[in-house]
C-alpha positions as CSV (number, residue, x, y, z in Angstrom):
1,M,-44.9,-8.8,-14.1
2,E,-43.8,-5.6,-16.0
3,N,-45.0,-5.2,-19.4
4,K,-42.7,-2.8,-21.2
5,T,-43.2,-1.5,-25.0
6,T,-40.0,-2.7,-26.7
7,I,-39.4,-2.3,-30.6
8,S,-37.1,-4.8,-32.5
9,L,-33.0,-4.2,-33.0
10,K,-33.8,-3.1,-37.0
11,R,-36.5,-0.3,-35.4
12,L,-34.7,1.0,-33.0
13,V,-30.8,1.0,-33.6
14,P,-31.3,3.2,-36.7
15,G,-33.7,5.3,-35.0
16,L,-30.9,6.1,-32.3
17,I,-28.6,6.6,-35.0
18,I,-30.3,8.8,-37.5
19,G,-32.3,10.9,-34.8
20,P,-29.2,12.7,-32.9
21,A,-27.2,13.1,-36.2
22,S,-30.3,15.1,-37.1
23,W,-30.2,17.2,-34.3
24,L,-26.6,17.2,-33.1
25,G,-25.4,18.8,-37.0
26,P,-27.4,21.4,-37.1
27,Y,-26.4,22.6,-33.3
28,I,-22.9,21.6,-33.5
29,V,-23.1,24.2,-36.8
30,M,-24.9,26.9,-35.0
31,N,-23.7,27.0,-31.9
32,S,-19.6,26.5,-33.1
33,L,-20.1,29.1,-36.6
34,F,-24.2,30.5,-36.5
35,L,-24.0,31.4,-33.3
36,P,-19.9,33.3,-33.2
37,A,-20.9,34.9,-36.7
38,L,-24.3,36.9,-35.0
39,I,-21.9,38.3,-32.4
40,Q,-19.4,39.1,-34.3
41,H,-21.6,41.6,-37.2
42,L,-23.9,42.7,-34.3
43,D,-20.8,43.7,-31.5
44,A,-17.1,42.5,-32.6
45,A,-16.4,44.3,-29.0
46,N,-17.2,42.0,-27.2
47,K,-17.4,39.0,-28.9
48,V,-15.9,37.0,-26.6
49,N,-17.8,37.7,-23.4
50,L,-20.9,37.4,-25.4
51,V,-20.3,34.0,-26.2
52,A,-19.5,33.0,-22.6
53,L,-23.0,34.7,-22.1
54,F,-24.8,32.8,-24.7
55,S,-23.2,29.6,-23.6
56,T,-24.0,30.3,-20.1
57,C,-27.6,30.9,-20.8
58,G,-28.0,28.2,-23.1
59,M,-27.1,25.3,-20.6
60,I,-29.5,26.7,-17.8
61,V,-32.2,26.8,-20.2
62,A,-31.0,23.3,-21.3
63,A,-31.3,21.7,-18.2
64,L,-34.3,22.7,-17.4
65,S,-35.8,22.0,-20.0
66,N,-35.3,19.2,-20.9
67,M,-36.2,18.2,-17.4
68,I,-39.6,19.9,-18.7
69,A,-39.4,18.0,-22.0
70,G,-39.0,14.0,-20.5
71,A,-41.8,14.9,-18.0
72,L,-43.9,16.0,-20.7
73,S,-43.3,13.4,-23.2
74,D,-43.6,10.9,-20.9
75,K,-47.1,12.1,-19.4
76,T,-48.4,12.3,-22.8
77,R,-51.2,10.5,-25.1
78,S,-51.7,10.5,-28.8
79,R,-52.4,9.2,-31.3
80,F,-49.1,9.5,-33.2
81,G,-47.4,8.3,-29.4
82,K,-45.7,9.7,-26.0
83,R,-42.7,11.2,-28.3
84,A,-43.1,12.6,-31.6
85,P,-45.8,15.1,-30.8
86,W,-43.2,16.9,-28.9
87,I,-39.8,15.9,-31.1
88,I,-42.1,17.3,-34.2
89,G,-43.2,20.5,-32.1
90,G,-39.5,21.1,-30.8
91,A,-37.9,20.7,-34.0
92,F,-40.8,23.2,-35.8
93,V,-39.8,25.1,-32.7
94,F,-36.7,25.4,-33.3
95,M,-35.9,25.9,-37.1
96,L,-38.6,29.0,-36.2
97,A,-36.3,30.2,-33.4
98,M,-32.8,29.8,-35.4
99,I,-34.6,31.8,-38.2
100,L,-35.4,34.4,-35.5
101,A,-31.7,34.6,-34.7
102,S,-30.5,35.2,-38.1
103,F,-32.8,37.8,-38.6
104,S,-31.2,39.5,-35.3
105,T,-30.5,43.4,-34.6
106,T,-29.7,43.9,-31.3
107,I,-27.9,41.6,-28.6
108,P,-30.8,41.4,-26.5
109,Y,-33.0,40.0,-29.5
110,L,-30.8,37.6,-30.4
111,L,-30.1,36.2,-26.8
112,I,-34.2,35.7,-26.6
113,A,-33.9,33.4,-30.1
114,W,-31.2,31.5,-29.4
115,M,-32.8,30.5,-25.6
116,V,-35.8,29.5,-27.5
117,G,-34.0,27.5,-29.3
118,Q,-32.3,25.7,-26.7
119,A,-35.1,25.1,-25.5
120,A,-36.6,23.8,-28.1
121,L,-33.8,22.0,-29.4
122,N,-34.2,20.0,-25.8
123,F,-37.6,19.4,-26.2
124,I,-36.1,17.2,-29.1
125,V,-33.5,15.4,-27.3
126,A,-35.0,14.6,-24.1
127,P,-37.9,12.5,-25.7
128,M,-35.3,11.5,-27.8
129,V,-33.2,9.7,-25.7
130,A,-36.1,8.0,-23.8
131,W,-36.4,5.8,-27.0
132,I,-33.2,4.2,-25.3
133,D,-35.9,2.6,-23.1
134,F,-37.2,0.4,-25.3
135,C,-34.5,-2.2,-26.1
136,P,-35.8,-5.3,-26.2
137,K,-35.7,-7.5,-23.6
138,G,-32.0,-8.9,-22.6
139,W,-30.3,-5.9,-24.3
140,S,-29.2,-2.0,-22.7
141,W,-27.7,0.3,-23.7
142,H,-24.5,-0.4,-23.3
143,R,-24.6,-3.5,-26.3
144,I,-26.4,-1.6,-28.5
145,V,-23.4,1.3,-27.7
146,S,-21.2,-1.7,-28.3
147,L,-22.8,-3.3,-31.4
148,W,-21.9,0.3,-33.3
149,W,-19.0,1.2,-31.8
150,F,-17.2,-2.0,-31.7
151,R,-16.0,-3.0,-27.8
152,N,-14.4,-0.5,-25.9
153,G,-15.0,1.9,-28.9
154,P,-15.0,6.3,-27.6
155,W,-18.6,6.0,-26.4
156,E,-19.0,3.7,-24.6
157,Q,-16.3,5.4,-22.4
158,C,-18.5,7.9,-21.4
159,I,-22.0,5.6,-20.8
């Protein structure tokens, strides 16, 4: 018999909506407005190439840090739980990285701050995604998505 930790849907579903919204909103703003504006300010002539470089490096760092964050959060045992310390720590480091990025005066300094921010963001995302496994018995992620986005909603097609 499997001893699986579950959380009631009344607690789980709001957490799975508020949690991603709290990191996805700032991420979209920083990716689509903040980074291009900083690059424009620092090196307008190479803006397009630099945005591509930052995006490529960011994806590589994100892929690696996501796996590391997931593994570390799986092994964590604390009085605050497995995931919460990593989510809070990732949020704090992400905030610091974006503050440092806003004060950057050179492209290499901005790139370093940006990569630290990408890694920190994945230390929020990876532990948060693990919450999906806390669905009560008989519920699957597909059923929760269907419940909130209605049948055949845009997110269900991706899952």
